[in-house]
C-alpha positions as CSV (number, residue, x, y, z in Angstrom):
1,M,11.4,-4.9,-22.9
2,T,11.2,-3.1,-19.6
3,P,10.2,-4.8,-16.3
4,P,6.7,-4.4,-14.8
5,A,5.7,-1.0,-13.5
6,D,6.4,-1.7,-9.8
7,R,10.1,-2.3,-10.7
8,R,10.2,0.0,-13.7
9,F,9.4,3.1,-11.6
10,T,12.3,4.1,-9.3
11,K,12.0,3.7,-5.6
12,D,11.7,7.4,-5.0
13,T,7.9,7.5,-4.9
14,P,5.4,8.6,-2.3
15,D,4.5,4.9,-1.5
16,Q,8.1,3.9,-0.7
17,P,9.7,6.5,1.6
18,A,12.9,5.8,3.4
19,I,11.0,5.1,6.7
20,V,9.6,1.9,5.1
21,D,13.1,0.6,4.4
22,L,14.1,1.5,8.0
23,V,11.2,-0.3,9.6
24,R,11.8,-3.4,7.4
25,R,15.5,-3.6,8.2
26,R,14.9,-3.3,11.9
27,I,12.2,-6.0,11.9
28,A,14.7,-8.2,9.9
29,V,17.3,-7.6,12.7
30,L,14.8,-8.5,15.4
31,I,14.0,-11.8,13.7
32,T,17.6,-12.9,13.9
33,A,17.9,-11.5,17.5
34,F,15.1,-14.0,18.4
35,A,17.7,-16.8,18.1
36,L,20.2,-15.3,20.6
37,P,18.4,-16.3,23.9
38,G,17.7,-19.7,22.5
39,A,21.3,-20.2,21.4
40,L,22.5,-19.3,24.9
41,L,20.2,-21.9,26.4
42,I,21.2,-24.6,24.0
43,L,24.9,-24.0,24.4
44,G,25.2,-23.6,28.2
45,S,22.1,-24.3,30.2
46,P,20.4,-27.5,31.4
47,A,17.1,-25.7,31.2
48,G,17.1,-25.7,27.4
49,P,16.1,-28.5,25.0
50,P,17.7,-31.9,25.9
51,P,20.2,-33.6,23.6
52,G,19.0,-35.6,20.7
53,A,15.9,-35.0,18.6
54,P,14.6,-32.1,20.7
55,R,17.9,-30.2,20.5
56,I,18.2,-30.8,16.8
57,A,14.7,-29.5,16.3
58,A,15.4,-26.5,18.4
59,I,18.6,-25.7,16.4
60,G,16.6,-26.0,13.1
61,I,14.0,-23.5,14.4
62,L,16.8,-21.1,15.3
63,L,18.5,-21.4,11.9
64,S,15.2,-20.7,10.2
65,T,15.4,-17.1,11.4
66,V,18.2,-16.4,8.9
67,P,16.3,-17.0,5.6
68,V,13.1,-15.5,7.0
69,S,15.1,-12.4,8.0
70,L,16.4,-12.1,4.5
71,I,12.9,-12.5,3.0
72,V,11.6,-9.8,5.3
73,Y,14.5,-7.5,4.3
74,R,13.5,-7.8,0.7
75,T,9.7,-7.7,1.0
76,R,8.6,-4.1,0.9
77,T,4.9,-4.6,0.5
78,A,4.5,-6.1,4.0
79,F,5.4,-2.8,5.7
80,L,3.2,-0.1,4.2
81,W,1.2,0.6,7.3
82,F,-0.2,3.9,6.0
83,N,-1.1,2.5,2.6
84,R,-1.6,-1.2,2.8
85,P,-1.4,-3.1,-0.5
86,S,-3.6,-6.1,-1.2
87,R,-0.8,-8.7,-0.7
88,Q,0.0,-7.4,2.8
89,A,-2.8,-9.4,4.5
90,S,-1.4,-12.8,3.4
91,L,2.2,-11.8,4.1
92,A,1.4,-10.5,7.5
93,L,-0.6,-13.6,8.4
94,A,2.2,-15.9,7.1
95,F,4.8,-14.1,9.2
96,T,2.6,-14.2,12.3
97,V,2.0,-17.9,11.9
98,Y,5.7,-18.6,11.4
99,A,6.8,-16.4,14.4
100,D,4.1,-17.8,16.8
101,V,4.5,-21.5,15.8
102,G,8.3,-21.3,15.7
103,T,8.5,-19.6,19.1
104,A,5.9,-21.9,20.7
105,A,7.6,-25.1,19.3
106,F,11.0,-23.9,20.6
107,L,9.7,-23.1,24.1
108,L,7.8,-26.4,24.5
109,L,11.0,-28.3,23.9
110,F,12.6,-26.8,27.1
111,R,13.3,-29.2,30.0
112,D,12.5,-26.5,32.5
113,Q,9.1,-25.1,31.7
114,G,9.5,-22.3,34.3
115,T,12.3,-20.9,32.1
116,A,10.2,-21.4,29.0
117,L,7.5,-19.3,30.7
118,F,9.9,-16.4,30.8
119,G,10.6,-17.0,27.1
120,C,7.0,-16.3,26.3
121,A,7.9,-12.6,26.6
122,L,9.2,-13.0,23.1
123,F,5.6,-13.1,21.8
124,A,5.4,-9.4,22.8
125,V,7.8,-8.6,19.9
126,V,5.5,-10.4,17.5
127,S,2.6,-8.5,19.0
128,S,4.1,-5.2,18.0
129,F,4.3,-6.4,14.3
130,V,0.7,-7.7,14.4
131,A,-0.7,-4.6,15.9
132,F,0.6,-2.3,13.1
133,F,0.8,-4.6,10.1
134,G,-1.6,-7.5,10.7
135,T,-5.2,-7.7,9.7
136,S,-8.0,-8.9,12.1
137,V,-7.3,-12.5,11.1
138,A,-3.7,-12.2,12.1
139,V,-4.7,-10.5,15.4
140,V,-7.2,-13.3,16.2
141,F,-4.7,-16.0,15.4
142,H,-2.0,-14.4,17.5
143,V,-4.3,-14.0,20.5
144,V,-5.6,-17.5,20.3
145,A,-2.2,-19.1,19.7
146,T,-0.2,-17.2,22.4
147,T,-3.0,-17.7,24.9
148,A,-2.9,-21.4,24.4
149,V,0.9,-21.6,24.6
150,I,1.2,-19.4,27.7
151,L,-1.5,-21.5,29.4
152,T,0.1,-24.8,28.4
153,I,3.5,-23.8,29.6
154,T,2.1,-22.4,32.8
155,L,0.3,-25.7,33.6
156,R,3.3,-27.8,32.7
157,A,5.5,-25.7,34.9
158,A,3.0,-26.0,37.8
159,M,3.3,-29.8,37.6
160,D,6.9,-29.7,38.6
161,P,7.5,-30.8,42.2
162,G,8.0,-27.9,44.5
163,S,6.7,-25.3,42.1
164,D,4.9,-22.2,43.4
165,T,1.6,-22.5,41.7
166,L,0.3,-19.1,42.6
167,A,3.6,-17.4,41.5
168,L,3.4,-19.3,38.2
169,A,-0.2,-18.3,37.7
170,A,0.7,-14.6,38.3
171,A,3.6,-14.9,35.9
172,G,1.4,-16.4,33.2
173,V,-1.3,-13.8,33.6
174,S,1.3,-11.0,33.6
175,L,2.8,-12.4,30.4
176,W,-0.6,-12.7,28.7
177,L,-1.3,-9.1,29.5
178,A,2.1,-8.0,28.2
179,V,1.7,-10.0,25.0
180,N,-2.0,-9.6,24.2
181,G,-3.6,-6.9,26.4
182,T,-1.3,-4.1,25.1
183,M,-1.4,-5.5,21.6
184,T,-5.2,-5.3,21.5
185,V,-5.1,-1.7,22.6
186,I,-2.4,-0.8,20.1
187,S,-4.1,-2.7,17.3
188,Q,-7.4,-0.8,17.8
189,T,-5.5,2.5,18.0
190,S,-3.5,1.7,14.9
191,A,-6.8,0.9,13.0
192,T,-8.3,4.2,14.1
193,L,-5.2,6.1,13.1
194,H,-5.0,4.3,9.8
195,S,-8.7,5.1,9.0
196,N,-8.3,8.8,9.9
197,L,-5.0,9.0,8.0
198,S,-6.6,7.4,4.9
199,T,-9.4,10.0,5.1
200,Q,-7.0,12.9,5.4
201,I,-4.9,11.5,2.5
202,G,-8.0,11.1,0.4
203,R,-9.0,14.7,1.0
204,A,-5.5,15.9,0.2
205,Q,-5.5,13.9,-3.1
206,T,-8.9,15.1,-4.4
207,D,-10.3,18.3,-5.8
208,P,-13.0,19.6,-3.5
209,L,-15.1,21.2,-6.2
210,T,-15.4,18.3,-8.6
211,G,-14.5,15.3,-6.4
212,L,-11.9,14.2,-9.0
213,L,-8.3,13.4,-8.2
214,N,-5.8,16.3,-8.1
215,L,-2.4,15.8,-9.7
216,R,-0.9,14.3,-6.5
217,G,-3.7,11.8,-6.2
218,L,-3.4,11.0,-9.9
219,E,0.3,10.1,-9.4
220,Q,-0.6,7.8,-6.6
221,M,-3.3,6.0,-8.6
222,V,-1.1,5.6,-11.6
223,L,1.6,4.0,-9.4
224,R,-0.9,1.5,-8.0
225,R,-2.7,0.7,-11.2
226,V,0.0,0.3,-13.8
227,D,1.1,-3.3,-13.2
228,D,1.9,-4.3,-16.8
229,D,4.3,-3.1,-19.5
230,V,1.8,-0.8,-21.2
231,T,1.7,2.4,-23.3
232,L,-0.2,5.0,-21.3
233,G,-2.6,7.5,-23.0
234,F,-2.9,11.1,-21.8
235,L,-5.7,13.5,-22.7
236,L,-5.6,17.1,-21.6
237,V,-9.1,18.5,-21.8
238,D,-9.5,22.3,-21.8
239,L,-13.1,23.7,-21.7
240,D,-13.4,26.4,-24.4
241,H,-14.0,30.0,-23.5
242,F,-14.6,29.2,-19.8
243,K,-13.7,32.7,-18.7
244,R,-16.7,33.9,-20.7
245,V,-18.9,31.6,-18.8
246,N,-17.8,33.1,-15.5
247,D,-18.1,36.6,-16.8
248,L,-21.6,36.2,-18.3
249,H,-23.2,33.8,-15.8
250,G,-21.2,34.2,-12.6
251,H,-18.7,31.9,-10.8
252,L,-21.4,29.7,-9.2
253,V,-22.7,28.7,-12.7
254,G,-19.0,28.3,-13.7
255,D,-18.6,25.9,-10.8
256,D,-21.6,23.9,-11.9
257,V,-20.2,23.6,-15.5
258,L,-16.9,22.3,-14.1
259,A,-18.7,19.8,-11.9
260,L,-20.8,18.6,-14.8
261,A,-17.8,18.3,-17.1
262,A,-16.0,16.3,-14.4
263,S,-18.9,13.9,-14.0
264,R,-19.2,13.3,-17.7
265,L,-15.5,12.6,-18.1
266,A,-15.4,10.3,-15.1
267,T,-18.4,8.3,-16.4
268,F,-16.9,8.2,-19.9
269,V,-13.4,7.0,-18.8
270,G,-14.7,4.1,-16.6
271,D,-12.4,1.5,-15.0
272,D,-9.5,1.6,-17.5
273,G,-8.6,5.3,-16.9
274,L,-8.2,8.0,-14.3
275,V,-9.4,11.6,-14.4
276,A,-7.9,14.5,-12.5
277,R,-8.5,18.2,-12.4
278,R,-5.3,19.9,-13.3
279,G,-6.6,23.3,-12.4
280,G,-9.0,26.0,-13.6
281,E,-11.0,24.6,-16.5
282,E,-8.4,21.9,-17.4
283,F,-8.8,18.1,-16.8
284,L,-6.2,15.4,-17.3
285,V,-7.2,11.9,-18.3
286,V,-4.8,8.9,-18.1
287,I,-5.8,5.8,-20.0
288,T,-4.1,3.0,-18.0
289,A,-5.1,0.2,-20.5
290,D,-2.7,-0.4,-23.3
291,V,-3.6,1.9,-26.2
292,D,-2.2,3.0,-29.5
293,E,-2.5,6.4,-31.3
294,G,-5.6,5.5,-33.2
295,E,-7.4,4.2,-30.2
296,L,-6.4,7.2,-28.1
297,I,-7.6,9.7,-30.7
298,D,-10.9,7.8,-31.0
299,R,-11.4,8.0,-27.2
300,A,-10.5,11.7,-27.2
301,E,-13.1,12.4,-29.9
302,S,-15.7,10.4,-28.0
303,A,-14.9,12.4,-24.8
304,R,-15.2,15.7,-26.6
305,H,-18.6,14.6,-28.0
306,R,-19.8,13.4,-24.6
307,L,-19.0,16.7,-23.0
308,H,-21.2,18.7,-25.5
309,V,-24.9,18.4,-24.9
310,P,-26.7,21.2,-26.9
311,A,-29.6,21.2,-24.5
312,D,-27.4,22.3,-21.6
313,A,-28.1,25.8,-20.1
314,V,-24.4,26.4,-20.8
315,P,-23.3,24.0,-23.6
316,I,-19.7,22.7,-23.2
317,T,-17.1,22.4,-25.9
318,A,-13.5,21.4,-25.3
319,S,-10.1,21.5,-27.0
320,V,-8.4,18.1,-26.4
321,G,-4.7,17.3,-26.6
322,A,-3.7,13.6,-26.8
323,S,-0.3,12.0,-26.2
324,L,1.2,8.6,-25.6
325,V,4.0,7.6,-23.1
326,T,5.5,4.2,-24.1
327,P,7.4,1.7,-21.9
328,D,10.7,3.0,-23.3
329,D,9.7,6.5,-22.2
330,I,8.8,5.3,-18.7
331,A,12.0,3.2,-18.1
332,D,14.0,4.5,-15.1
333,Q,11.6,7.3,-14.4
334,D,9.6,7.8,-11.2
335,V,5.8,8.1,-11.5
336,R,5.8,11.9,-11.2
337,S,8.2,12.3,-14.1
338,T,6.1,9.9,-16.2
339,V,2.9,11.8,-15.5
340,R,4.6,15.1,-16.2
341,L,6.0,13.8,-19.5
342,G,2.6,12.7,-20.7
343,M,1.0,15.9,-19.5
344,H,3.6,18.0,-21.2
345,R,3.0,16.3,-24.6
346,A,-0.7,16.5,-24.2
347,D,-0.4,20.2,-23.3
348,I,1.4,20.9,-26.6
349,A,-1.3,19.1,-28.5
350,M,-4.1,20.9,-26.6
351,Y,-2.6,24.3,-27.6
352,R,-2.6,23.1,-31.2
353,A,-6.3,22.3,-30.8
354,K,-7.0,25.8,-29.5
355,S,-4.9,27.3,-32.3
356,A,-6.9,25.3,-34.8
357,G,-10.2,26.9,-33.7
358,R,-11.0,25.0,-30.5
359,D,-13.5,22.2,-30.1
360,N,-11.2,19.6,-31.8
361,V,-8.6,16.9,-31.0
362,Q,-4.9,17.1,-31.7
363,F,-2.2,14.5,-31.1
364,H,1.4,14.8,-30.1
365,G,3.9,12.3,-28.7
366,S,5.8,9.1,-29.1
367,R,4.4,6.7,-31.6
368,R,4.6,2.9,-31.0
369,G,7.2,1.3,-33.1
């Protein structure tokens, strides 16, 4: 038995480029780097946490950066800024809460709150993460938490005899602006860029005539949808004698026929499949629910019958090739190779259907054992 699809497909896919790994590793390094200034204060400065329970608690906070850094190093789905998975919201919020609460607890343990105020600059590093990877909930939590901590530490520092209240107030405001003012701007900019990029990616992954996915978009959607160890069904649908439609009725009518066929296929496939335009008059259907040969052939026949409505101005018939790609076929392949394998098998079957007189279904591929 092969592992689930997110581990079965190799890492060399469009959703997991090398830049994601680079960002994740650098954030992991920054987490452990958080412990360095704290360690220096604990080891050699009277400004840090006093001996006893406060110092023990501070050391525990510093040591927690090691396992958290390792978790971040291994957690890919928290760092897909350009294509955020559903789990990212909870992961980003959890990391934001950990970073803010841990940093705040450590700083509040300082004997010298003036020194702790300088330490609030560390929140700016957390801000950079929240701005790009956090949701609105994480942004709001970070702003509220850091505002409360900076204000509290500033007031505590101002209560020390001989403190320069105005200087501390200026330092507190400056830190707040560095931590939250710039983060708010970056967060809004990031959201706008993400929205625009998503729109551009969507356009690049769809066919402008039919609104269906193109092959690139299909690969992306297969990667996101196939979460279980399933056998995938492929149908390659070729509209019969389409050149004749263009020759007799013109290309505008031909475009209408393609759009009508695309609409009927998309409606027929529903939520457990994907439809793409491969090019010309050919459409590729991927059934993402677990299917066997008999079920796939039944669906192919149903699709063929749905396409043909005798009352149409230009009735549609289609030659359909069907194929299966089993978990054993998928093992150790990237998603593009998997789609191409299923498409190749369906292509062979589709040409058999054309050779058999068109307007029929033929099957070719791996049978389930």
